[in-house]
GUMARLO-631807 format. One line per field, with one value per residue: x negated, y negated, z negated of N, C-alpha, C, O in turn; residue in three letters; residue number from 1. Coordinates in nm, 4 decimals. Example, Ala and Ser with C-alpha at 12.3 -4.5 7.8 and 13.67 -1.06 7.14 Angstrom:
// residues 2
n_east <- (-1.3190; -1.2850)
n_north <- (0.5690; 0.2250)
n_up <- (-0.7800; -0.7080)
ca_east <- (-1.2300; -1.3670)
ca_north <- (0.4500; 0.1060)
ca_up <- (-0.7800; -0.7140)
c_east <- (-1.3200; -1.2900)
c_north <- (0.3300; -0.0030)
c_up <- (-0.7800; -0.7870)
o_east <- (-1.4236; -1.3409)
o_north <- (0.3319; -0.1138)
o_up <- (-0.8465; -0.8039)
residuo <- (ALA; SER)
num <- (1; 2)
END
This chain:
// residues 105
n_east <- (-0.0820; -0.0387; -0.1553; 0.0253; -0.1078; -0.3128; -0.6376; -0.7713; -0.8978; -0.7302; -0.6736; -0.8156; -0.7056; -0.8559; -0.9939; -1.0013; -1.3124; -1.4052; -1.5464; -1.5512; -1.5088; -1.2123; -1.1182; -0.8792; -0.6505; -0.5752; -0.3164; -0.3011; -0.1418; -0.0502; -0.2817; -0.4533; -0.6515; -0.9590; -1.1666; -1.1595; -1.1857; -0.9581; -0.7314; -0.4629; -0.1555; -0.0894; 0.1397; 0.4020; 0.4946; 0.6923; 0.5937; 0.3196; 0.1510; -0.1018; -0.1683; 0.0427; -0.0197; -0.2199; -0.0927; 0.0470; 0.0541; -0.1454; 0.0399; 0.2420; 0.3941; 0.5149; 0.2817; 0.2292; 0.2672; 0.0754; -0.1383; -0.2005; -0.2116; -0.0482; 0.1856; 0.5088; 0.7111; 0.5961; 0.5629; 0.8239; 0.8968; 0.7204; 0.7954; 1.0331; 0.9562; 0.8019; 0.9944; 1.1653; 0.9865; 0.9503; 1.2044; 1.2308; 1.0471; 0.7712; 0.6184; 0.5399; 0.7616; 0.6928; 0.3966; 0.3966; 0.5728; 0.6841; 0.6399; 0.5947; 0.4466; 0.1139; -0.0951; -0.2964; -0.2470)
n_north <- (0.1184; -0.2285; -0.5213; -0.8101; -1.0484; -1.2396; -1.1955; -1.3983; -1.7258; -1.9951; -2.3239; -2.5929; -2.8949; -3.1149; -3.4225; -3.4885; -3.4879; -3.7586; -3.9279; -4.1948; -4.4802; -4.6308; -4.9459; -5.1186; -5.3198; -5.6694; -5.8946; -6.1458; -6.3748; -6.4026; -6.4330; -6.6264; -6.8259; -6.7013; -6.7958; -7.0724; -7.1158; -7.1556; -7.1390; -7.1522; -7.0012; -6.9055; -7.0435; -6.8929; -6.9535; -7.0018; -7.1656; -7.1572; -7.0203; -6.9084; -6.7759; -6.5902; -6.4288; -6.2578; -6.0591; -5.9126; -5.6452; -5.5308; -5.4506; -5.6178; -5.5542; -5.5765; -5.5452; -5.2808; -5.2670; -5.1189; -5.1333; -5.4073; -5.4933; -5.6627; -5.7655; -5.6318; -5.8298; -6.0492; -5.9289; -5.8985; -6.1588; -6.2413; -6.0807; -6.1840; -6.4462; -6.3945; -6.2895; -6.5129; -6.6892; -6.5501; -6.5747; -6.8455; -6.8742; -6.8981; -6.6847; -6.3899; -6.1245; -5.8866; -5.7578; -5.8252; -6.0390; -6.3391; -6.6924; -6.7426; -6.9234; -6.9846; -7.0929; -7.2627; -7.5260)
n_up <- (-0.0009; 0.0679; -0.0977; -0.2377; -0.2334; -0.0383; 0.1086; 0.1939; 0.1115; -0.0367; 0.0916; -0.0756; -0.2589; -0.1531; -0.0344; 0.3071; 0.4845; 0.6423; 0.9287; 0.9317; 0.7230; 0.6462; 0.6121; 0.4228; 0.5857; 0.5759; 0.5354; 0.7615; 0.7604; 0.5071; 0.3474; 0.4611; 0.6790; 0.7499; 0.9062; 0.9120; 0.6536; 0.5063; 0.2475; 0.2095; 0.3017; 0.6423; 0.8625; 1.0387; 1.3578; 1.6376; 1.8370; 1.8345; 2.0499; 2.1033; 1.8677; 1.8443; 2.0604; 1.9879; 1.8547; 2.0284; 2.2663; 2.5524; 2.7278; 2.6701; 2.4441; 2.1066; 1.8524; 1.6155; 1.2470; 1.1296; 1.3019; 1.3160; 1.0464; 0.9086; 0.6467; 0.5573; 0.5376; 0.6779; 0.9283; 1.0169; 1.0440; 1.2277; 1.4456; 1.5190; 1.5793; 1.8033; 1.9812; 2.0055; 2.1317; 2.3673; 2.4701; 2.5198; 2.7184; 2.6682; 2.6094; 2.7990; 2.8987; 3.0215; 3.1823; 3.4440; 3.4629; 3.5838; 3.5498; 3.2841; 3.0201; 3.0564; 2.9093; 2.9879; 3.0014)
ca_east <- (0.0018; -0.1021; -0.1074; 0.0971; -0.1969; -0.4024; -0.7741; -0.8201; -0.8869; -0.6366; -0.7405; -0.7946; -0.6527; -0.9667; -0.9820; -1.0739; -1.4294; -1.3995; -1.6688; -1.5466; -1.4294; -1.1133; -1.0917; -0.7404; -0.6311; -0.5136; -0.2231; -0.3698; -0.0493; -0.0418; -0.4040; -0.4903; -0.7505; -1.0950; -1.2615; -1.1704; -1.1952; -0.8369; -0.6722; -0.3165; -0.0923; -0.0723; 0.2834; 0.4364; 0.5753; 0.7050; 0.5198; 0.1791; 0.1404; -0.2298; -0.1609; 0.1333; -0.0732; -0.3061; -0.0050; 0.1129; -0.0440; -0.1648; 0.1669; 0.3319; 0.4755; 0.4737; 0.1990; 0.2848; 0.1978; -0.0388; -0.2547; -0.2269; -0.2381; 0.0477; 0.2781; 0.6415; 0.7873; 0.5371; 0.5865; 0.9622; 0.9009; 0.6371; 0.8638; 1.1290; 0.8932; 0.7587; 1.1116; 1.2022; 0.8923; 0.9814; 1.3366; 1.2038; 0.9534; 0.6390; 0.5451; 0.5985; 0.8285; 0.6217; 0.2756; 0.4321; 0.6683; 0.6305; 0.6962; 0.5632; 0.3371; -0.0136; -0.1859; -0.3971; -0.2102)
ca_north <- (0.0003; -0.3534; -0.6208; -0.9276; -1.1601; -1.2425; -1.1901; -1.5332; -1.8232; -2.1090; -2.4516; -2.6788; -3.0232; -3.2079; -3.5176; -3.4596; -3.5571; -3.8285; -3.9884; -4.3416; -4.5358; -4.7238; -5.0541; -5.1643; -5.4565; -5.7729; -5.9727; -6.2716; -6.4843; -6.4226; -6.4628; -6.7438; -6.8158; -6.6908; -6.8670; -7.2096; -7.1146; -7.2139; -7.0338; -7.1533; -6.9112; -6.9589; -7.0358; -6.8151; -7.0486; -6.9566; -7.2607; -7.1197; -6.9057; -6.8369; -6.6877; -6.4800; -6.3388; -6.1640; -5.9528; -5.8512; -5.5602; -5.5711; -5.4261; -5.7093; -5.4979; -5.6116; -5.4418; -5.2340; -5.3102; -5.0328; -5.1835; -5.5513; -5.5177; -5.7611; -5.7085; -5.6169; -5.9564; -6.1230; -5.8616; -5.9211; -6.2957; -6.2415; -6.0242; -6.2884; -6.5607; -6.3467; -6.2757; -6.6456; -6.7426; -6.4914; -6.6343; -6.9832; -6.8702; -6.9310; -6.5539; -6.3044; -6.0047; -5.7788; -5.8144; -5.8775; -6.1378; -6.4739; -6.8135; -6.7608; -7.0210; -6.9201; -7.1417; -7.3420; -7.6632)
ca_up <- (-0.0018; 0.0568; -0.2103; -0.1849; -0.2240; 0.0717; 0.0772; 0.2402; 0.0070; 0.0005; 0.0969; -0.2014; -0.2359; -0.1396; 0.0700; 0.4193; 0.5068; 0.7682; 0.9659; 0.9169; 0.6143; 0.7027; 0.5192; 0.4362; 0.6582; 0.4896; 0.6118; 0.8040; 0.7362; 0.3558; 0.2818; 0.5141; 0.7824; 0.7009; 0.9903; 0.8714; 0.5002; 0.4560; 0.1634; 0.2129; 0.4041; 0.7781; 0.8936; 1.1672; 1.4362; 1.7800; 1.9272; 1.8327; 2.1463; 2.0856; 1.7439; 1.8776; 2.1685; 1.9146; 1.7962; 2.1442; 2.3339; 2.6900; 2.7988; 2.6175; 2.3372; 1.9780; 1.7917; 1.4836; 1.1184; 1.1151; 1.3849; 1.2858; 0.9040; 0.8457; 0.5594; 0.6162; 0.5479; 0.7908; 1.0496; 1.0576; 1.0848; 1.3495; 1.5572; 1.5467; 1.6456; 1.9415; 2.0565; 2.0299; 2.2263; 2.4954; 2.5231; 2.5632; 2.8226; 2.6195; 2.6224; 2.9024; 2.8537; 3.0865; 3.2386; 3.5854; 3.4506; 3.6350; 3.4942; 3.1443; 2.9856; 3.0600; 2.8003; 3.0433; 3.0154)
c_east <- (-0.0851; -0.0600; -0.0397; -0.0065; -0.2895; -0.5436; -0.8407; -0.8092; -0.7968; -0.7088; -0.7120; -0.7450; -0.7581; -0.9357; -1.0622; -1.2009; -1.4281; -1.5311; -1.6682; -1.4623; -1.3399; -1.0819; -0.9482; -0.7364; -0.5532; -0.4216; -0.2838; -0.2712; -0.0383; -0.1625; -0.4527; -0.6001; -0.8925; -1.1998; -1.2753; -1.1791; -1.0738; -0.7591; -0.5262; -0.2616; -0.0737; 0.0801; 0.2994; 0.5289; 0.5782; 0.6294; 0.3743; 0.1535; 0.0110; -0.2411; -0.0702; 0.0757; -0.1606; -0.2209; 0.0816; 0.0125; -0.0640; -0.0501; 0.2735; 0.4387; 0.4293; 0.3955; 0.2631; 0.2105; 0.0756; -0.1648; -0.2903; -0.2674; -0.1586; 0.1407; 0.4173; 0.7184; 0.7345; 0.5620; 0.7259; 0.9704; 0.8273; 0.7167; 0.9784; 1.0707; 0.8479; 0.8819; 1.1743; 1.1132; 0.9134; 1.1110; 1.3157; 1.1073; 0.8153; 0.5540; 0.6194; 0.6624; 0.7469; 0.4949; 0.2962; 0.5212; 0.6104; 0.7048; 0.6731; 0.4556; 0.2132; -0.1147; -0.2956; -0.3557; -0.2738)
c_north <- (-0.1248; -0.4374; -0.7332; -1.0508; -1.1384; -1.2477; -1.3182; -1.6357; -1.9369; -2.2339; -2.5340; -2.8194; -3.1258; -3.3047; -3.4684; -3.5418; -3.6239; -3.8882; -4.1401; -4.3723; -4.6445; -4.8248; -5.0973; -5.3037; -5.5486; -5.8597; -6.1129; -6.3956; -6.5125; -6.4722; -6.5974; -6.7255; -6.8138; -6.7694; -7.0093; -7.2213; -7.1728; -7.1082; -7.0421; -7.0657; -6.9827; -6.9383; -6.9746; -6.9075; -6.9973; -7.0425; -7.2364; -6.9978; -6.8355; -6.7415; -6.5663; -6.3761; -6.2240; -6.0363; -5.8877; -5.7694; -5.5997; -5.5404; -5.5115; -5.6545; -5.5529; -5.5101; -5.4045; -5.2923; -5.2479; -5.0794; -5.3231; -5.5729; -5.6218; -5.6893; -5.7082; -5.7406; -6.0426; -6.0566; -5.8875; -6.0676; -6.3123; -6.1897; -6.1200; -6.4029; -6.5197; -6.3402; -6.4197; -6.7168; -6.6859; -6.5450; -6.7646; -6.9912; -6.9029; -6.8071; -6.4763; -6.1764; -5.8833; -5.8417; -5.8727; -5.9936; -6.2744; -6.5831; -6.8298; -6.8558; -6.9465; -6.9692; -7.2243; -7.4860; -7.7470)
c_up <- (0.0021; -0.0548; -0.1471; -0.1613; -0.1048; 0.0270; 0.1190; 0.1191; 0.0553; 0.0016; -0.0271; -0.1608; -0.2347; -0.0257; 0.1868; 0.4452; 0.6419; 0.7984; 0.9385; 0.7983; 0.6714; 0.5904; 0.5433; 0.5042; 0.5622; 0.5861; 0.6390; 0.7605; 0.5902; 0.3022; 0.3349; 0.6251; 0.7320; 0.7821; 0.9480; 0.7229; 0.4349; 0.3767; 0.1612; 0.3227; 0.5333; 0.8068; 1.0269; 1.2393; 1.5787; 1.8760; 1.9408; 1.9173; 2.1340; 1.9804; 1.7733; 1.9718; 2.1028; 1.8690; 1.9098; 2.2218; 2.4780; 2.7795; 2.7472; 2.5138; 2.2037; 1.8995; 1.6490; 1.3638; 1.0958; 1.1891; 1.3444; 1.1450; 0.8487; 0.7497; 0.6146; 0.6369; 0.6634; 0.9208; 1.1050; 1.1153; 1.2157; 1.4740; 1.6037; 1.6311; 1.7937; 2.0298; 2.1002; 2.1379; 2.3669; 2.5578; 2.5797; 2.6757; 2.7898; 2.6281; 2.7282; 2.8258; 2.8995; 3.1487; 3.3799; 3.5789; 3.4918; 3.5564; 3.3463; 3.1289; 2.9702; 2.9457; 2.8582; 3.0636; 2.9189)
o_east <- (-0.1941; 0.0528; -0.0427; 0.0160; -0.3360; -0.5716; -0.9555; -0.7174; -0.7908; -0.7993; -0.5990; -0.7440; -0.7499; -0.8612; -1.1724; -1.1942; -1.4468; -1.6182; -1.7733; -1.3613; -1.3867; -1.0254; -0.9004; -0.8180; -0.4752; -0.4558; -0.3131; -0.3200; -0.0197; -0.1548; -0.4923; -0.6336; -0.9414; -1.3067; -1.3854; -1.1796; -1.0799; -0.7248; -0.4627; -0.3214; -0.0462; 0.1376; 0.2214; 0.6355; 0.4761; 0.6018; 0.3088; 0.1366; 0.0067; -0.3092; -0.1012; 0.1107; -0.1715; -0.2738; 0.1779; -0.1005; -0.0027; -0.0391; 0.3904; 0.5512; 0.3092; 0.4416; 0.3330; 0.1068; -0.0212; -0.2780; -0.4094; -0.3495; -0.1954; 0.1715; 0.4436; 0.7842; 0.8124; 0.5814; 0.7440; 1.0372; 0.8684; 0.7080; 1.0089; 1.1247; 0.8557; 0.8750; 1.2248; 1.1623; 0.8990; 1.1240; 1.3767; 1.0832; 0.7406; 0.4333; 0.7401; 0.6234; 0.7330; 0.4874; 0.2205; 0.5485; 0.5059; 0.8154; 0.7270; 0.3746; 0.2010; -0.2014; -0.3876; -0.4223; -0.2519)
o_north <- (-0.1262; -0.4299; -0.7536; -1.1385; -1.0274; -1.2985; -1.3435; -1.6259; -1.9680; -2.2535; -2.5423; -2.8551; -3.2206; -3.2724; -3.4152; -3.6634; -3.5587; -3.9002; -4.2027; -4.3073; -4.7380; -4.7889; -5.1113; -5.3909; -5.5026; -5.8877; -6.1873; -6.5042; -6.6269; -6.5542; -6.6798; -6.6115; -6.9128; -6.8039; -7.0644; -7.3330; -7.2306; -7.0024; -6.9475; -7.0591; -7.1027; -6.8329; -6.9997; -6.9388; -6.9545; -6.9989; -7.2808; -6.8870; -6.7137; -6.6395; -6.4541; -6.2581; -6.1132; -5.9268; -5.8163; -5.8133; -5.6968; -5.5926; -5.4847; -5.7032; -5.5751; -5.3973; -5.4811; -5.3571; -5.3079; -5.0652; -5.3538; -5.6607; -5.6730; -5.5713; -5.7789; -5.7584; -6.1018; -6.1265; -5.8974; -6.0950; -6.3887; -6.2428; -6.1273; -6.4468; -6.5981; -6.3824; -6.4381; -6.7928; -6.7544; -6.5580; -6.7975; -7.1001; -6.9357; -6.8160; -6.4909; -6.1351; -5.7870; -5.9634; -5.9584; -6.0501; -6.3182; -6.5643; -6.9230; -6.8701; -6.8574; -6.8956; -7.2574; -7.5604; -7.8681)
o_up <- (-0.0550; -0.1034; -0.0258; -0.0779; -0.0790; -0.0815; 0.0826; 0.0376; 0.1743; -0.0795; -0.0751; -0.0430; -0.3127; 0.0669; 0.1728; 0.4272; 0.7446; 0.7122; 0.9245; 0.7713; 0.7364; 0.4871; 0.6559; 0.4743; 0.4788; 0.7010; 0.5453; 0.7293; 0.5488; 0.2107; 0.2525; 0.6571; 0.6776; 0.7317; 0.9465; 0.6711; 0.3264; 0.4294; 0.1148; 0.4301; 0.5374; 0.7794; 1.1187; 1.1863; 1.6326; 1.9878; 2.0351; 1.8665; 2.1514; 1.9910; 1.7331; 1.9689; 2.1555; 1.8495; 1.8819; 2.2431; 2.5224; 2.8904; 2.7753; 2.5025; 2.1884; 1.8823; 1.5826; 1.3773; 1.0493; 1.1429; 1.3394; 1.1186; 0.7430; 0.7660; 0.7119; 0.7395; 0.7380; 1.0202; 1.2264; 1.2150; 1.3031; 1.5848; 1.7228; 1.7326; 1.8883; 2.1452; 2.2109; 2.2212; 2.4682; 2.6795; 2.6815; 2.7279; 2.8820; 2.6506; 2.7472; 2.7166; 2.8241; 3.1654; 3.4255; 3.6848; 3.4435; 3.5058; 3.2866; 3.2206; 2.8862; 2.8986; 2.7833; 3.1356; 2.9184)
residuo <- (MET; THR; SER; ARG; HIS; SER; THR; TYR; SER; LYS; PRO; THR; ASN; ARG; ARG; PRO; LYS; GLY; ARG; PHE; PHE; THR; ARG; ARG; LYS; VAL; CYS; TYR; PHE; CYS; VAL; GLY; ASP; SER; GLU; THR; LYS; LYS; THR; THR; PRO; VAL; GLN; ILE; ASP; TYR; LYS; LYS; VAL; GLU; VAL; LEU; ARG; LYS; TYR; VAL; SER; ASP; ARG; HIS; LYS; ILE; GLU; THR; ARG; ARG; LYS; THR; GLY; THR; CYS; SER; LYS; CYS; GLN; ARG; THR; LEU; ALA; THR; ALA; ILE; LYS; ARG; ALA; ARG; PHE; LEU; GLY; LEU; LEU; ALA; TYR; THR; PRO; ASN; HIS; ARG; GLY; ALA; TYR; ILE; GLY; THR; ARG)
num <- (1; 2; 3; 4; 5; 6; 7; 8; 9; 10; 11; 12; 13; 14; 15; 16; 17; 18; 19; 20; 21; 22; 23; 24; 25; 26; 27; 28; 29; 30; 31; 32; 33; 34; 35; 36; 37; 38; 39; 40; 41; 42; 43; 44; 45; 46; 47; 48; 49; 50; 51; 52; 53; 54; 55; 56; 57; 58; 59; 60; 61; 62; 63; 64; 65; 66; 67; 68; 69; 70; 71; 72; 73; 74; 75; 76; 77; 78; 79; 80; 81; 82; 83; 84; 85; 86; 87; 88; 89; 90; 91; 92; 93; 94; 95; 96; 97; 98; 99; 100; 101; 102; 103; 104; 105)
END
């Protein structure tokens, strides 16, 4: 007869050994701008097209919180601002969309 227990050892609850250490991303809008050493939070505005473009992919989709590191509150506000800018024609809906503000003015 065979026994109920397997002869193979069970995996332990160890952390997997990864090659890279992933640093937790900090919300740019809550902390402030580190480039200008500004500690007050950055306001999310639909008119700041250059800031909004950082949070849109090359296919013009809104990037996820996981990629950008924004907090949930700022992500919701950011998504609303991007949608508002698209509606007003400041941002493109698709890569082939004509008539969107390019930012060279």
